[in-house]
C-alpha positions as CSV (number, residue, x, y, z in Angstrom):
1,M,0.4,0.0,0.1
2,S,1.3,3.5,-0.7
3,G,0.3,6.7,-1.7
4,G,0.9,8.7,1.3
5,T,1.6,8.0,5.0
6,P,-1.0,6.1,7.3
7,A,-2.3,8.9,8.8
8,E,-2.9,10.9,5.5
9,R,-4.7,7.7,4.0
10,S,-6.9,7.4,7.1
11,G,-7.7,11.0,6.8
12,G,-6.7,12.2,10.3
13,S,-4.4,15.2,11.4
14,R,-2.7,13.2,14.2
15,L,0.8,13.0,13.7
16,L,1.4,9.2,14.2
17,F,5.2,9.4,14.8
18,V,4.6,11.2,17.9
19,D,2.3,8.8,19.3
20,W,4.7,5.7,18.2
21,A,7.7,7.9,20.4
22,R,5.2,8.1,23.5
23,G,4.4,4.3,23.3
24,A,8.1,3.7,23.4
25,A,8.5,6.0,26.2
26,Y,6.0,3.9,28.3
27,V,7.4,0.9,27.4
28,L,10.9,2.4,28.3
29,M,9.6,3.6,31.4
30,V,8.0,0.2,32.5
31,A,11.8,-1.4,31.7
32,A,12.9,1.3,34.0
33,H,10.6,0.3,36.7
34,V,10.4,-3.2,37.2
35,A,13.2,-4.8,34.7
36,P,15.2,-7.0,37.4
37,S,18.3,-6.8,35.2
38,D,19.9,-4.9,32.4
39,G,19.3,-7.8,30.1
40,P,21.6,-8.9,27.4
41,A,24.5,-6.3,26.7
42,R,22.6,-4.3,29.3
43,I,20.3,-3.1,26.5
44,L,18.1,-2.4,29.0
45,L,20.1,0.2,30.8
46,V,19.1,2.9,28.2
47,S,15.6,2.9,29.7
48,E,17.0,4.5,33.2
49,F,18.8,7.2,30.8
50,L,15.8,8.0,28.2
51,T,12.6,7.6,29.7
52,A,12.1,10.7,31.6
53,P,14.0,13.2,29.3
54,L,11.9,11.4,26.2
55,F,8.8,12.6,28.0
56,A,10.0,15.8,28.6
57,L,11.0,16.3,24.9
58,L,7.5,14.8,23.9
59,I,5.9,17.8,26.2
60,G,7.9,20.4,24.0
61,V,6.4,18.6,20.9
62,G,3.1,18.6,22.2
63,A,3.1,21.9,23.6
64,Q,4.2,23.3,20.0
65,L,1.3,21.3,18.2
66,S,-1.0,22.3,20.5
67,W,-0.3,26.0,19.6
68,S,0.2,25.8,16.1
69,T,-3.5,24.0,15.2
70,S,-5.4,25.1,18.3
71,G,-7.1,27.9,16.1
72,E,-6.9,30.3,19.3
73,H,-3.9,31.8,21.0
74,G,-5.8,34.3,23.6
75,W,-6.4,33.8,27.0
76,R,-8.3,31.0,26.4
77,Y,-5.8,28.8,24.8
78,V,-3.6,29.5,27.8
79,L,-6.3,28.9,30.5
80,R,-6.7,25.5,28.9
81,E,-3.4,24.8,28.6
82,A,-2.6,25.8,32.3
83,V,-5.9,24.0,33.2
84,R,-4.3,20.9,31.7
85,A,-1.3,21.0,33.6
86,A,-2.6,21.7,36.9
87,L,-4.8,18.5,36.5
88,V,-1.5,16.5,35.4
89,I,0.4,17.9,38.7
90,A,-2.5,17.0,41.0
91,L,-2.6,13.8,39.6
92,G,1.2,13.3,40.6
93,L,0.6,14.6,43.9
94,L,-1.9,12.1,44.5
95,L,0.0,9.1,42.8
96,M,3.1,10.1,45.3
97,Q,0.9,8.7,47.8
98,S,0.9,5.3,46.7
99,A,3.0,2.3,47.6
100,A,4.4,2.0,44.1
101,S,8.7,2.0,44.1
102,V,8.6,4.7,41.7
103,L,9.5,8.4,41.6
104,I,6.9,10.0,40.2
105,V,7.4,12.2,37.2
106,L,4.1,14.0,36.7
107,V,4.5,17.1,39.0
108,H,7.6,17.8,37.1
109,L,6.2,17.4,33.7
110,G,3.2,19.6,34.6
111,V,5.6,22.4,35.8
112,L,7.4,22.1,32.3
113,M,4.2,22.3,30.4
114,L,3.6,25.7,32.3
115,L,7.4,26.7,31.2
116,C,6.2,25.8,27.4
117,L,3.4,28.0,27.7
118,P,5.4,31.1,26.5
119,L,8.1,29.5,24.6
120,V,6.1,28.3,22.0
121,R,5.3,31.4,20.9
122,L,8.4,32.4,19.8
123,R,10.0,32.4,16.4
124,T,12.4,30.1,15.4
125,T,15.6,32.3,16.1
126,P,14.6,33.1,19.7
127,L,13.8,29.8,20.6
128,A,17.0,28.8,19.5
129,V,19.0,31.2,21.9
130,V,16.5,29.7,24.4
131,A,17.8,25.9,23.2
132,V,21.2,27.5,23.7
133,L,20.7,29.2,27.3
134,A,19.0,25.7,28.3
135,L,22.0,23.8,27.3
136,V,24.1,26.1,29.5
137,L,22.1,25.8,32.4
138,A,21.8,22.4,32.0
139,L,25.3,21.5,32.2
140,A,26.1,24.3,34.6
141,V,23.7,24.0,37.2
142,P,24.2,20.9,38.7
143,G,28.2,21.1,38.8
144,L,27.6,24.3,40.4
145,Y,25.5,22.9,42.9
146,R,27.7,20.5,44.2
147,S,30.7,22.8,44.1
148,L,28.7,25.0,46.6
149,T,27.4,22.2,48.7
150,G,30.8,20.4,49.2
151,G,29.8,17.7,46.7
152,H,26.9,16.6,49.1
153,V,23.6,15.2,47.2
154,A,21.5,17.2,50.1
155,V,21.9,19.8,51.9
156,T,20.9,19.3,55.7
157,A,18.8,21.7,57.5
158,A,21.8,22.4,60.2
159,S,23.6,23.5,57.2
160,E,21.4,26.3,56.9
161,P,21.6,26.7,52.7
162,D,21.1,30.3,51.2
163,A,18.2,30.5,49.1
164,F,20.7,30.7,45.9
165,I,21.5,27.2,46.7
166,T,18.0,26.4,47.4
167,V,16.9,27.5,44.1
168,L,19.7,25.7,42.4
169,G,18.8,22.4,43.7
170,L,15.1,22.9,43.2
171,I,15.9,23.8,39.6
172,G,18.4,20.9,38.7
173,G,21.1,20.7,41.0
174,T,20.1,17.8,42.5
175,G,17.6,14.9,42.4
176,G,16.6,12.4,40.3
177,Y,14.4,15.1,37.7
178,R,16.1,18.2,37.0
179,M,13.8,20.8,35.5
180,T,16.8,22.6,33.6
181,G,17.4,19.2,31.7
182,F,13.7,18.5,31.1
183,L,13.6,22.4,29.6
184,L,16.4,21.4,27.2
185,C,14.6,18.5,25.9
186,A,11.3,20.3,25.9
187,V,12.9,23.3,23.9
188,L,14.5,20.6,21.3
189,G,11.0,19.0,20.9
190,M,9.8,22.3,19.7
191,L,12.6,23.1,17.2
192,T,12.8,19.7,15.9
193,I,8.7,19.4,15.4
194,R,8.9,22.9,13.4
195,V,11.6,21.1,11.0
196,L,9.8,17.8,10.8
197,R,6.3,19.8,10.0
198,N,7.9,21.3,6.7
199,M,9.7,18.3,5.6
200,S,8.3,15.4,3.1
201,A,8.2,11.7,3.4
202,A,10.6,11.6,0.4
203,E,13.2,13.2,2.7
204,W,13.1,10.3,5.3
205,W,16.3,9.1,4.9
206,R,17.4,12.7,6.2
207,G,15.7,11.9,9.3
208,A,17.3,8.1,9.2
209,L,20.8,10.0,8.9
210,A,19.7,12.9,11.8
211,S,18.5,10.0,14.1
212,A,21.6,7.7,13.9
213,A,23.8,11.0,14.3
214,A,21.8,11.6,17.6
215,F,22.0,8.2,19.0
216,A,26.0,8.3,17.8
217,V,26.1,11.1,20.3
218,L,24.3,9.3,22.9
219,L,26.7,6.4,22.5
220,A,29.8,8.9,22.8
221,Q,28.2,10.3,25.7
222,L,26.5,7.4,27.8
223,V,28.3,4.2,26.6
224,A,31.7,4.9,25.4
225,P,33.0,6.5,28.9
226,N,32.0,3.3,30.9
227,L,33.0,1.1,28.2
228,L,36.3,2.2,27.7
229,G,37.0,3.1,31.5
230,L,37.4,6.9,30.8
231,Y,35.0,8.0,33.4
232,E,31.7,6.6,35.2
233,V,28.4,8.0,33.9
234,H,25.4,6.9,35.6
235,A,21.8,7.8,34.8
236,Y,20.5,11.0,36.7
237,D,23.9,11.7,38.0
238,G,23.3,15.6,36.2
239,T,26.8,15.3,34.7
240,P,27.7,17.1,31.4
241,S,28.0,13.5,29.8
242,E,24.6,12.7,31.2
243,Q,22.7,15.5,30.3
244,I,23.9,16.1,26.5
245,G,23.5,11.9,25.7
246,V,19.8,11.7,27.4
247,A,18.7,15.0,25.1
248,S,20.4,13.5,22.2
249,G,18.9,9.7,22.9
250,A,15.3,11.3,23.2
251,L,16.0,13.3,19.9
252,G,16.9,10.3,18.3
253,V,13.5,8.3,19.3
254,L,11.4,10.7,18.1
255,L,13.4,11.3,14.6
256,A,13.9,7.2,14.4
257,T,9.7,7.2,14.7
258,W,9.4,10.1,12.3
259,T,11.6,8.2,9.7
260,L,9.7,5.0,10.3
261,E,6.4,6.7,9.6
262,K,7.8,8.4,6.5
263,S,10.1,5.4,5.1
264,P,8.6,2.8,2.5
265,L,7.9,0.6,5.2
266,G,5.9,2.9,7.5
267,R,4.2,4.2,4.2
268,A,3.2,0.3,3.7
269,L,1.5,-0.1,6.8
270,P,-2.2,-0.2,6.7
271,S,-3.9,2.6,8.3
272,L,-5.6,0.3,11.0
273,V,-2.2,-1.2,12.1
274,A,-0.8,2.1,11.9
275,Q,-3.3,3.6,14.3
276,L,-3.5,0.9,16.9
277,I,0.5,1.0,17.4
278,A,-0.5,4.6,18.0
279,A,-3.0,3.6,20.7
280,P,-0.7,3.5,23.8
281,G,1.1,6.4,23.1
282,Q,-2.1,8.4,22.4
283,A,-3.4,7.3,26.1
284,A,0.2,7.6,28.0
285,L,-1.4,9.4,31.1
286,T,-3.8,6.4,31.6
287,L,-1.2,4.0,31.0
288,Y,1.2,5.8,33.3
289,T,-1.6,5.9,36.0
290,L,-2.4,2.2,35.4
291,Q,1.1,1.4,35.7
292,I,1.4,2.8,39.4
293,L,-1.9,1.4,40.2
294,V,-0.9,-2.0,39.5
295,L,2.6,-1.5,41.3
296,H,0.7,-0.1,44.5
297,V,-1.7,-3.4,44.7
298,Y,1.3,-5.5,44.4
299,Q,3.7,-3.8,47.1
300,V,0.6,-3.4,49.4
301,R,0.0,-7.2,48.8
302,N,3.8,-8.0,49.4
303,P,5.2,-5.4,51.4
304,L,8.7,-7.0,52.0
305,V,8.8,-8.0,48.1
306,R,10.4,-6.2,45.2
307,D,8.7,-5.6,42.1
308,D,11.4,-6.1,39.7
309,H,10.3,-9.5,37.9
310,W,10.4,-10.4,34.0
311,W,6.7,-11.4,34.6
312,M,5.8,-7.8,36.1
313,L,7.6,-6.4,33.2
314,A,5.7,-8.4,30.5
315,L,2.2,-8.0,32.4
316,L,2.6,-4.1,32.5
317,I,3.4,-3.8,29.0
318,V,0.6,-6.4,27.9
319,L,-1.9,-4.8,30.2
320,G,-0.9,-1.3,28.8
321,V,-0.8,-1.8,25.4
322,G,-3.8,-4.1,25.3
323,F,-6.1,-1.7,27.3
324,A,-5.1,1.2,25.1
325,M,-5.9,-0.8,21.5
326,V,-9.2,-2.3,23.1
327,W,-10.3,1.0,24.3
328,Q,-9.5,2.5,20.9
329,T,-11.1,0.1,18.9
330,A,-14.3,0.5,21.1
331,F,-14.4,4.0,20.7
332,T,-13.8,3.7,17.2
333,A,-16.9,2.1,16.6
334,L,-19.0,3.9,19.3
335,L,-17.7,7.3,17.3
336,R,-20.4,6.4,14.5
337,R,-23.4,6.4,16.6
338,V,-22.3,8.9,19.1
339,P,-19.8,11.6,17.6
340,Q,-19.8,13.5,21.2
341,A,-17.9,10.5,22.8
342,R,-14.6,11.5,20.7
343,H,-12.8,13.6,23.4
344,W,-12.9,10.1,25.3
345,M,-11.2,8.1,22.3
346,R,-7.4,8.5,23.2
347,G,-8.2,7.3,27.2
348,P,-10.0,7.6,30.0
349,L,-7.8,10.2,31.7
350,E,-7.4,12.1,28.5
351,G,-11.1,12.3,27.9
352,L,-11.4,13.5,31.7
353,I,-9.0,16.2,31.2
354,R,-10.3,17.1,27.8
355,E,-13.9,17.6,29.5
356,V,-12.6,19.9,32.3
357,Q,-11.0,22.1,29.9
358,H,-14.1,22.5,28.2
359,L,-16.1,23.1,31.3
360,L,-13.5,26.0,32.4
361,A,-12.5,27.3,29.5
362,P,-15.1,26.4,26.5
363,Q,-13.9,26.4,23.0
364,P,-15.8,28.3,20.2
365,R,-18.3,26.3,18.2
366,H,-16.0,26.7,14.9
367,I,-13.0,25.2,16.5
368,I,-15.2,22.3,18.2
369,E,-16.4,21.4,15.0
370,A,-13.0,21.8,13.2
371,D,-11.8,19.2,16.0
372,G,-14.6,16.9,15.4
373,S,-13.8,16.7,11.7
374,A,-10.1,16.1,12.3
375,R,-10.9,13.4,14.9
376,G,-8.0,13.8,16.8
377,G,-5.9,17.2,16.8
378,S,-2.4,17.7,17.5
379,S,-0.6,15.2,19.5
380,S,0.1,16.7,23.4
381,T,2.1,14.1,26.0
382,F,-0.1,13.9,28.8
383,G,-2.8,16.1,27.2
384,T,-6.0,15.5,24.9
385,D,-5.6,18.0,21.6
C-alpha cells in the first residue's frame, strides 16, 4: 500500500510518529521501573537514561503542536493549557501517595507544561537562543550546586543553605528529575517538530541520518566513557555527559519514529495497524497511572517483596498496550453512533482532562466542529489535543 503515510490515508490529522514515540516512552518507562536486570549486553540500561528525557521532549512537541493547531492563541488557550498542567500536577501529587516504588515524574512534567506556554510563541531564532541557554543551564547548574554544597547530594537543615543554593537545587542542582535538563529536552522538541512538519516523506532518509547521528552522540556520551573506562556516567547524575547524552537519545527516538512513518516500510503499513500501534502513546497518561496502580496493589499485598520481575515487566506492557488498543477500537465503533464521545477516544484520563478543559474554558463552536472533523487534532503528551 502506498500513496501517503498511514495518517494521511486515514484522513486524520494526528502525527502518528509522535504517538509512536510516546508508546516507546511507555515501554522504556516500564522497563526502567520493573526490569530485574539490564538484560543481554545491558541493553535495558538505556531505559534508565532515556525515559524521563523522552517524555520531557514530547512535552515540548505537544506544546508546539497544540499552539500551532488550536485555532486560538488568547487567554482561552492559556487557561486550557494551564488547566491541563494543573490536573497533571494534581494527579502526580496523588500518585506520590501510592506504595509503588517509583519516583513520580508527573509533577515535573506539569510544571514543564507551564514553562512551555510562553516559549511556543517565540519565532524559531529566539527559540534556538533559548535552547542554547537551556543547554548552558543543564550543564552548569548541577556542577555549580555540587561545588557550593561540597559535593553532598542534599543540604541538611543544619547547614542552613542560602536561597540561591535552594533555588539551584530545585531547578536542577540535585534530584532524579532536573528541570533544567527537562527544559532543554522540551525546547529541542519544539524546534524539531517545527522542522519535521516542513519536511516531505521523500526526505525520510534525512531523518534516518539525523537519528543515527543523535544516537551516536548518546553512545559517545553515555556508553563509550563507561565501556572504555574513561569515567563513569550514571543515570540521573546530572553530569555534562549524562545531560547531553539523554537529550540526544530522546531526540534520536523522535527522529527514528518520524523516519519510520515516512519511510517505504511505514507508508506500506495499513492505516488500521498504524493507528493501533499509536494507541498506547495516545493514552500515555492513563497507562502511566495504570502502571502505578498495579505496582501499588502489588506492594500493598507484598510489602517486603521487590516488584522487579520479568513477569511484571511483561504484565505491564501487555496490560497497557492491550488496554489502549481495546479502548480505541471500542471508541472507534462508538463514534459512528455517538460523535460526542470523540474526546474520550484516546483514553479515560485524557477524556476527563478534555472535559474539564471544556467546562472551565469552553472553545468556540467553529473550533469544536473543526476538531471533530479532524478526529484527533494535534499530539500532546499527557494532554488531550
